[in-house]
N, C-alpha and C positions, 0 to 999 in steps of 0.2 A: 427355487430359492430356499436356502437353509436359514431357518429362523431360530433366534435364541429363545430360551425359555420365557423371558419377559415379553418378547414379541408375540409368542404364541398365546400367552395369557391375555394380552391386550386385544388380540383379534377375537378371542373367546368372549371378552367383555363387549366388544363391538357387536357380535352376534346376539348377545343377550339384550343389548339396547334395541337392536332392530326388532327382536321378538316382542319387546315391550312397546313398540310403536314409536320409539324415539329416533329421530333422524340425527345421526352423529355428524352430518355435514350439511346443515340446512343452507338453503340458497337465499332466503329473504334477508333484507336489510335489518341489521340490529342497530337501532338508534341509541347512541350514547349521549349523555348530557355533561359528563365530566371526565377528567383524567385523574390519575393518582396525584399528579403535580398540582392541578387546579384545586383538588380537594384539600390538600395540605396548605396551599396558599390562601384559600378562602374558606377555611373550616368554620362550620357553624353547627352546633348541636342540633340533632333531629332533622337536619336538612336531608331532603330526598335526593338520591343520586342514582344514576344508571351508568355503569362502567363495564368495560370488557377487557379481557387480557388472559394471560397464561397462568394457570395454577402452579405455583413454584414450591410450596411446602404446605404441610398441614399437620395438626396435632389433634387427633380424634379422641374425645373423652366421652364415650357413651352418646348421650343425646345432644352433645355440644362439641364444637370444634373451632379452633383458631387456624387460619390459613393465611397464605400470602398470595396476592394477585400482582402480576407484573404486566404493565402495558408499556407503550413506547416512551413514557416519561418517567417511569420508576416503579417502585413497589409500594403496596399499602396492605395493612392487615385487614382481614375480613373475618367476621364471626358468624358461624353457622349454628343455629339453634333449631332442633327438630320441630318444636312446636310453633316457632315463628314461620318456618317454611311450610309445614304441613299443619294447617290450623284444624282440619277435620280429623276423622278417624283414620284415614288412609295416610300412613307414614312412609309410603314406598319411595317418594322422591328423596327423602333423607336417608332412610334405613338401607335402601337398595342402591339407588342411583348414585347418591353422593358418597356413601361410605364404601361401597364395593365396586362400583362400575366406573367411577372417575379415577384418574391417575394424575400424578405430577406431570406437567407438560400439556395437559388438556387445555383448550381455550374455551372459556366460559363467559357468559354475560351475567351481570349481577344487578339486581334492583334492591335497593335498601336505604337505610337512613344512617346518618353519622352519629357516633357517640365516642366518648373518651373512656378508656378503661381505667381501672383503679391505679394502674402504674403510669397513667398519662399517655397511653398510646392512642393516636387517632385511628379509628377503626370504623369499618362499614358493617352494620348489622344487616345480614342478608334476609330479605323478605321473600325473594324468589331468585332462582338462577336458571340459566338456559345453557345447555351444551351446544357450543358453536362449532367445535372441531375436536374430534377424538385423535389424540396423538398415538400412533402405532409403534413408535420407538421410544424407549425411555431416555430422558435427558441424563447426562452425566451428573452425578450428585456428589459434591465434595463433602467429606466427613472429617471432623477434627477429633483426634483421640484425646485421651486424658492428659497427654503431655503437650497438647497444643499443636501437634503435627497434623497438617492437612493431607488427607489421602483422596485419591480419585479426582483431583482438580483437573479441569480440562485445559491443560497447559502445554500439551505436545504441539510444537510449532506446525508440523506438517498437517496434523489433524485440524488444527485451528484454521489454517489457510484453506484447506480443502473443504472443510465443513464450516464456512464462515457463518452460516445461519445458526449453527449450534453455538459457535463462539460468541456471537452477539447476544444470544439468549442467556447463556450461563455466565458470561463475562461482560456484564453491561458497561463496564468502564471503557471497553474497546470502542463503543459507539462514539465516545467523545473525540477520538482521533478523527473520525469521518465527519463529525459536526464541524470540527476546526478546519478540515480540508475544504468543506463547502464555504465556510466563512472566508477562507483565503481567496477562493475564486471570486466570491462576491465582492470582497474588498478590492481586488485587482481590477475587476470590471468597473467598479465605482470610480476608482482613480483614473482609469483611462477615459471613461465616459465624461467625467467632469472636465477632463482636459480637451474634450471635443473630438476624440478619436472613435473610429467606427468598427464595430465587431463584424467579422465576415466569416464565410465558410469556403474552403477550397477542397479540391478533389483528394480523396483517400486513395483511390485507384488511379495510378498514373502510368503513362506510356514510357516515361523515362524517370528513374529515381534520381532526384537531384536535391541540391540545397545542403548537403552534408556528405561527409566521407564515412560511409557505412555500408555493410552488406545487406541488400534488401531481401524481402520475401517476394517470391515470384508466383504468379498464378496465370491462368489462361482464360481468355474471353472466347467462348465457343462461337457466338454469332459472328464476331469480327475475325475470328481465327488469328488472334494476335496475343503475344504475352503482355501481361500487365503486372505492375509492381505495387505493393503496399508502400505508401509514402514513408520515406525516412525523414523528411522535413517538408515544411510548407513554404519555405523561404521564396522560391522562385515564383510561385503563384502570387504571393503577397506583393512582391516587387512589380509584377505585371499590373496590379491594381494601382500602385503609385504612378506607373507610366500612364495609366488610364485617367488620372486626375484626382485621385483621393489624396488628401494631405496626410492622413494618418489612419492606418488599418491595423487591427490585431485579431488574433485567432487563438483559441485554446484547441490544440489539435492532438488527436491520437496518432502517434507515430509508431513505426514498427521496424525493428532492426534485428536481422537474423544473426545474432552474435551470442556471446556467452551470457550466462545468468549467474549473478552473485548477489550479495547483500545490498548492492546499490544499483543493480541493473536488472530490468525485466524486459523481455522482447517487445512487449506492448507498453508504451508509457505516454504520459501527457506532457506536452510542451506548450508554452505560450510564446508566440512571436509577435512583435509589434514593429512597424516601420513608419517613420515620420519624415516627411519631406522637409528639405531645407535645414536639416540638422546634421551635426557630426558626432563623432564618438565622445568628444569632451562634454557636449550637451547631454548625451545619453548617460554618461557616468553620473552627472548631477541628478538626472531624472530617475535613474535606477536606485540610487541610495535613498531618495525621498520616497519612492514607491515602496521599497522594502521596509522602511521605518513605519510607513502607514499600514502596511499589511501585517507586520508583527504586532503592532498595537491593536489592530482590529481583531486579530485572532486570539491574542493572549492578554489583552488589556495592558500590555507593557512593551516597551521597545527592547526588552531583554528576553532571551529564552535560554533554557538549560539544555545542553546536549552532552550527555555523558558527564565527564568531569569538568566541562567548560561552561561558563556563562557567556553567551554571545550577546554583544551589544549591536543592535541593528540601527542605532541612532546615527544619522548622517553627521559629518562626512566620513568617508572611508579612505584609508591610505591608498596611494597609487605607486606601484613599483613596476618598472619595465621588466620584461622577461630576461633581457640581457643582464640587467642588474641582479635579478634573482639568481640566475645560474652562476654568475661571477661570485656572488656572496656565499652560496652554499657549495660550490665545487672548486672555486678558484680559477675557473676556465672562462675565458672571454670568447664567446661565439662569433663576435663581430668579424666579418670577412673570411671566416673559415670555410675551407672547401668541404665537399661531401666526404672525402677520404679522411680529412683531419677530424671531422666530427665522428666518423665511424671509429677511428682509432681511439679517440678519447673515450667514447661511450664504452667501448670494449675494455679499456684500461681500468674503468671504475666499476666493472662487473655487471654492466647492462647487456642483456642478450640482444645481439644485433645480427642482421643477415643482409645479403646482397640486394634484397628487394627494397630496402629502406632508402628513401631519398633524404635530402637535407631536412625537410620539414618533419618527417617521421623521426629522424634521429634526434633533432632538437626537442621534439615532443617527449620522447622517451627519457632524455636526460632531465628535463624539467619535472616530468611526472615522478621519476624515481628519486630524485635528490632534492627537489624544492617544494613540491606541492604540500607535503605534510607539515611544513613549517608555518603555513599561514592559517592561523586559528580564527582570529577575528576577521570579519569581512574585509577583503583587500582586493583592489583592482590590479590585476596583472596586465600590463599594457604593452603595446608596440611589438607585436609578434613578427617574426621573420616572414617574408613574402611567401616562402615555400610552404608555410603552414596555413596560408589563408587565401585560397583561390577565389574567394568572392569579395575580397576586401580591397579598399583603395590603398595604393602605396602611400607611405608616410610623406607628408608634405615637406619635411625637412631632414629626415633620417634615411639615408640610402639603405636599401635592402630590407626595410621594415614596412609594416602596414599599420593602419590606424584601427587597431583592434584591441579589445580588452576582454578578459574573462574575470568573473568574480569568484574568488576562492573563500570558502568558509570551512573551517575544521579540516583543511587539507583536501577538500573536494570542490570541483567546479559546479556552480549552480546557475551561472549566467554567462552568455557569450554575446558580444556585440561588436559592430563594425561601423566605420564610415563606409557605406556600401559602394562597391565598385560599380560605376555607371558608364564607364568607357567601354563600348562594345568591342573595340579592337583589342584592348588589353584583356578583356574578359575572354575573348576567343583564345588568346595565347595561353591564358591560365588553364582553360579547359583542355587545350591540346597537351599542356605539360602534365596535367592529371591523367590524361589518356595514356601518355607514355609510361607513367608510373604503374598504371593498371596493367598494361601490357608486359611490364617488367616483373609483375607478380604481386604487387601490392593490392591485396583484395579489399582494402578499404578506400583506395583511390577511386575517383569517379571514372567509370568506364564508358561514359556517354557524353556527347556534346549536345546540349539542348538548343537546337537551332531556332526553335520558336522563341525561347527566352532571349537569345541574341538578337533576333529580329525585333523583339519588343524594345530592347535597349537602343537599337538603331533609330527607333522613333523618338527616343529621348526620355531618360528618367532624371528628374531633378536630383540635386544633391540630397542624399537620404541617409539616415542612420537607422539601423535595425538592432533589435535586442531579442534574444531567446532565453527563456528561463525554464529549467527542468522543474515542473510543478511537484512531481513526486518527491524529488530530493529536497526541495524547499520545505515541504510540509514535514519531512523527516526531521529537519533541524528545528522546526517550530513546535514539534510535539515530543522531542527527545526519543526518537525511534531510530536505532542504527540500521534497521533492516527495511528495505523498500517494501517487502512483503507485508509489513505491518500497516502500511498506509494505502494499500490497494485492497479493495474489497475481495477481489478474486485474482490473486497473482497466478502467473503461469506455473503449473506443477508438472512433475513427471507423471506418466500414466499410473493410475492407482493400482497397486498390487491386489490381486484377488486373494484375500485371506479367509480362511475358514471362520465362520461366525460361531463362536462357542461362548457359553455362559461361564465367565470367570468367577471363581470363588475368591474369598478374602485372601487366601494364601497366595494365589497367583497375582492378585492385585498388589500385594506387598512387594513381591519380586519386581513387578513392572515399575512400581514407584521408584525403587532403588535404581534400576537400570536407566530409567528416564531422567534421573537427576544429573547425569553427565553424558556427554556425547561419546567419549572414548569407551572401549571395552573395559570391563572390570574383571579382576581375578575372581574365579568361581567361588573360592573359599571366602573371599571378602563379602560377596553378595550373600552367601549362605549365613555368615556370621551376623551381618547386619539385619537379616530378615528375622532372626530370633525364632525360626521355625524348628520344630523337632526334626530329627533325621527322616522319619517316615513322611511327615507333612512336606518337607523340603523335596524329597524324591518325587512324590506325587505331583506337586505343583510345578516343579521345574520340567518334568517330563511332559506335562500337559502343555506348557508353553512352547517347548521345542518341537513337540509332535505337531502342534498346530501351526508351526512356522512363525510364531510371534517373537520368540527369542532363539538365539543361536549360541552354541558352545563350540569353541575352537581350541585346539592344542597348539601352542606356540612355545618352542624351546622348553618342552616338558612341563609347561604350565598351562592349566585350563583357564580359558577366558570366556566370559559370558557377555553378550550384548543383545540389543534389540535387532531383530532380523530386518 
């Protein structure tokens, strides 16, 4: 393993600590009495405290030093004084251990008493400290120059998602997203539990992937010698429980779909599905808008949230627009009664990519997605989907060719999907068979299986039921103003990490990387050079270091040299 200069120095310090008899990774419990937050909320002069956290900054001035300690609740100033820590003749703990062998990022325990500095800063006077963990890698340290420009901030998206542990440490505001995520789950549970519904768990490994139209991940069970699939949805199992006599069940499920990745899709995601007996999709619309108003208020303290340039009102009720009305309004085309060929021709005429594998449902879905979705900014229920798009939904009670289904659109994205559930086993078998035909035709998102056990369950009788599914990751994106799903997942799926040489970058190399990292597209080499304000000699050395290490790349396009991150 190739170590940077800083990593080598830290390992040398570790060895010196060992030689001094100091365990840099002690096992015994370190009992704390306070947190940085509780100290600030219940501050009292001369109060004795015992806290622990990560050393984040320090300013050593001879026999005294101010520093910052960060724990899970925030940061607080701490004051080291050599004579307070080392009351006797031996000053080793301060002079050697604190000043020379500790580093930014080390985790320490502090015993001390509270006082207020002359400038009014609440501070802990350190009486004793204990090294709890030696950090062998340096944390990124942001620096602000004389012009107020911040350098070396840990803001590269790929690094932040790949090294979330560093992101949470040096960008503590990121933690608030995940605090709100947990608040959302808790609020939704409270709403369901108060309504008398029951939280359950269903299988992740399934013999038949069902409940949605998606490409599954496949694995193999060695003992049974059978293929198994990671679930794409939990719908069919929850309906089995309604057959079994539960009036209302819900589950927060990890689902897996072997499809593309982008700013709103991750192959592993969290969905909530709830099924309530003796209800229909009209009841579920009322229930959903009340649920989301409750959740938004629980998470943000308000029924409004900001997403990009939009202020979203989650306050019930929400508008209700049929899919037929939406397509007619935004394309001028009435899909009512149209054949597959007519839909195909129209989609092609308005520039939508189509192919012979697409059935009526897929064609309508593409038309709506391309021409209508983006127009619905405030929460809006899109209702009454064509039967071809909804293989698990009851046919509409009064509108031929449609189903009792709605999707909730927010800022042009679907965040919820709900039905009056199909409970006629004969109709359900016909729908499955139609999906199977589409699969055989080449539609890789159509269901290629018929779940005979689910059909058998329906034959025992499932009461009239309404079901709702909500994409939890997408919902929290809207509630925390994050346009990327990667921001609301602790550990989003990433491409394999490139093996890059670990080199110690100087200030000149960091200046160039800061410029390249400021935009996604390649930049003209001369522009990067001019913006760096480096002399010719320094520029040549720094740029060669970056390209040789494979960190940056220079390409010649149309006689112009371009530079970008590798």
